C-alpha positions as CSV (number, residue, x, y, z in Angstrom):
1,N,-164.8,-53.5,94.6
2,R,-161.5,-55.4,94.2
3,E,-162.7,-57.0,91.0
4,R,-163.9,-53.6,89.7
5,C,-160.4,-52.1,90.5
6,F,-158.8,-55.0,88.6
7,L,-161.1,-54.3,85.5
8,V,-160.3,-50.6,85.5
9,L,-156.6,-51.4,85.6
10,T,-157.1,-53.9,82.7
11,F,-158.9,-51.2,80.6
12,L,-156.1,-48.7,81.3
13,V,-153.4,-51.2,80.5
14,S,-155.1,-51.9,77.2
15,L,-154.8,-48.2,76.4
16,F,-151.1,-48.3,77.2
17,N,-150.4,-51.4,75.2
18,S,-152.4,-50.4,72.1
19,T,-150.8,-46.9,71.9
20,N,-147.1,-47.8,72.4
21,G,-147.1,-46.6,76.0
22,D,-143.3,-47.1,76.3
23,G,-142.9,-44.4,73.6
24,W,-145.1,-41.8,75.2
25,K,-143.5,-38.4,76.1
26,H,-144.8,-38.9,79.7
27,N,-145.8,-42.3,81.1
28,E,-144.7,-41.8,84.7
29,N,-146.0,-44.5,87.0
30,W,-148.0,-46.4,84.3
31,L,-147.8,-50.1,85.0
32,T,-145.4,-49.5,87.9
33,T,-148.1,-49.2,90.5
34,N,-151.6,-50.4,91.0
35,T,-152.8,-46.9,91.7
36,P,-154.0,-45.1,88.6
37,S,-154.3,-41.8,90.5
38,N,-150.5,-41.7,90.4
39,W,-150.3,-42.4,86.6
40,W,-149.5,-39.5,84.3
41,G,-152.6,-38.1,82.7
42,V,-155.1,-40.0,84.8
43,I,-157.4,-38.3,87.3
44,V,-159.3,-40.3,89.9
45,T,-162.2,-38.9,91.8
46,D,-164.0,-40.9,94.6
47,N,-162.0,-44.0,93.6
48,H,-163.2,-43.8,89.9
49,V,-161.2,-42.8,86.8
50,T,-162.8,-39.6,85.7
51,T,-160.2,-38.2,83.3
52,I,-157.7,-39.6,80.8
53,G,-155.8,-36.6,79.5
54,L,-152.9,-37.5,77.2
55,P,-152.9,-34.8,74.5
56,G,-149.7,-34.5,72.5
57,E,-148.1,-37.4,74.3
58,N,-147.0,-39.4,71.2
59,L,-149.6,-42.1,71.4
60,I,-149.2,-44.3,68.4
61,G,-151.7,-47.0,67.6
62,T,-155.4,-47.5,68.0
63,I,-158.0,-46.5,70.6
64,P,-158.9,-49.7,72.5
65,P,-162.7,-50.4,72.7
66,E,-162.2,-51.4,76.3
67,L,-162.2,-47.7,77.2
68,G,-166.0,-47.8,76.7
69,N,-166.2,-49.7,80.0
70,L,-164.8,-46.8,82.1
71,S,-168.3,-45.8,83.2
72,Y,-167.3,-42.9,85.4
73,L,-165.1,-41.2,82.7
74,N,-165.9,-37.5,82.3
75,Q,-163.1,-36.5,80.0
76,L,-161.2,-38.4,77.3
77,L,-158.5,-36.1,75.8
78,L,-156.3,-37.7,73.2
79,S,-155.8,-35.0,70.7
80,G,-152.5,-34.2,68.9
81,N,-151.2,-37.8,68.8
82,F,-150.7,-40.4,66.1
83,L,-153.8,-42.5,66.7
84,E,-155.1,-44.4,63.7
85,G,-157.9,-46.8,62.9
86,S,-161.5,-46.1,63.7
87,I,-163.2,-44.5,66.6
88,P,-164.6,-47.4,68.7
89,P,-168.4,-47.3,68.9
90,E,-168.0,-48.5,72.5
91,L,-167.1,-45.0,73.4
92,G,-170.9,-44.4,73.1
93,N,-171.3,-46.3,76.4
94,L,-169.5,-43.5,78.4
95,S,-172.7,-42.0,79.7
96,N,-170.9,-39.6,82.1
97,L,-168.5,-38.2,79.4
98,T,-168.6,-34.4,79.0
99,F,-165.5,-33.9,76.8
100,L,-164.3,-36.1,74.0
101,T,-161.3,-34.7,72.1
102,L,-159.7,-36.8,69.4
103,S,-158.6,-34.0,67.1
104,E,-155.2,-34.0,65.3
105,N,-154.7,-37.7,64.9
106,R,-154.9,-40.1,62.0
107,L,-158.3,-41.6,62.7
108,S,-160.2,-43.0,59.8
109,G,-163.6,-44.6,59.0
110,V,-167.0,-43.2,59.9
111,I,-168.1,-41.3,63.0
112,P,-169.9,-43.9,65.1
113,A,-173.6,-43.3,65.4
114,A,-173.3,-44.6,69.0
115,L,-171.7,-41.3,70.0
116,G,-175.2,-39.9,69.9
117,N,-175.8,-41.8,73.1
118,L,-173.5,-39.3,75.0
119,E,-176.3,-37.1,76.4
120,N,-173.9,-35.3,78.8
121,L,-171.3,-34.5,76.2
122,T,-170.6,-30.8,75.9
123,E,-167.6,-30.9,73.6
124,L,-167.0,-33.3,70.7
125,R,-163.8,-32.5,68.8
126,L,-162.8,-34.7,65.9
127,S,-161.1,-32.3,63.6
128,Y,-157.9,-32.9,61.6
129,N,-158.3,-36.6,61.0
130,F,-159.2,-38.8,58.0
131,L,-162.8,-39.5,58.9
132,T,-165.2,-40.3,56.0
133,G,-168.9,-40.8,55.4
134,T,-171.7,-38.6,56.6
135,I,-172.3,-36.9,59.9
136,P,-174.5,-39.2,61.9
137,A,-178.0,-37.8,62.5
138,E,-177.7,-39.4,66.0
139,L,-175.4,-36.6,67.0
140,G,-178.5,-34.5,67.2
141,E,-179.5,-36.4,70.3
142,M,-176.7,-34.9,72.4
143,D,-178.8,-32.2,74.1
144,S,-175.9,-30.9,76.2
145,L,-173.6,-30.3,73.2
146,L,-172.0,-26.9,73.1
147,H,-169.0,-27.5,70.7
148,L,-169.0,-29.8,67.7
149,E,-165.8,-29.7,65.7
150,L,-165.5,-31.8,62.6
151,K,-163.4,-29.7,60.3
152,W,-160.5,-31.0,58.1
153,N,-161.8,-34.5,57.5
154,Y,-163.2,-36.2,54.4
155,L,-166.9,-36.1,55.4
156,T,-169.5,-36.1,52.7
157,G,-173.2,-35.2,52.5
158,A,-175.3,-32.6,54.1
159,I,-175.3,-31.5,57.7
160,P,-178.1,-33.5,59.3
161,P,-181.2,-31.4,60.1
162,E,-181.3,-33.1,63.5
163,L,-178.4,-30.9,64.5
164,V,-180.8,-27.9,64.3
165,G,-182.4,-29.2,67.5
166,L,-179.2,-28.8,69.5
167,A,-180.5,-25.6,71.3
168,D,-177.3,-25.1,73.3
169,L,-174.8,-25.6,70.4
170,I,-172.6,-22.5,70.1
171,H,-169.8,-23.8,68.0
172,L,-170.1,-25.8,64.8
């Protein structure tokens, strides 16, 4: 358990370091305590990090792939920042994730097909970025998806027919 706690701290520190944590609007208690439940934007439930909510906090840099190791994460809310680079495919490992919001950043590259592994995801918001390529057919495997937002990117090609199988999708 102590080793697991150390790893979680390491993953969160990687987020702080890769996104200019010293320059965030709110970074209260980050790196000053070993108790992430006291860190701004982090919610801990039953001793597990379940939410990272840092929208509009002036995050500048890249999303670290280490976040894909936070196996109890339910919500990753990083919209309205200055994140750049690609979306790490490791985020597809977050099997408990229900909300993934990366809109209004400067993300580029393709949408990782690995996001199709997020069977519990109800909202995927990637609008207002610089994403390219096609919409991965694998997104059609996210049976719980209610909201899929991809507008204002540089995506090409047709909407994959696999998305038709998303019976609960109410917003595209």
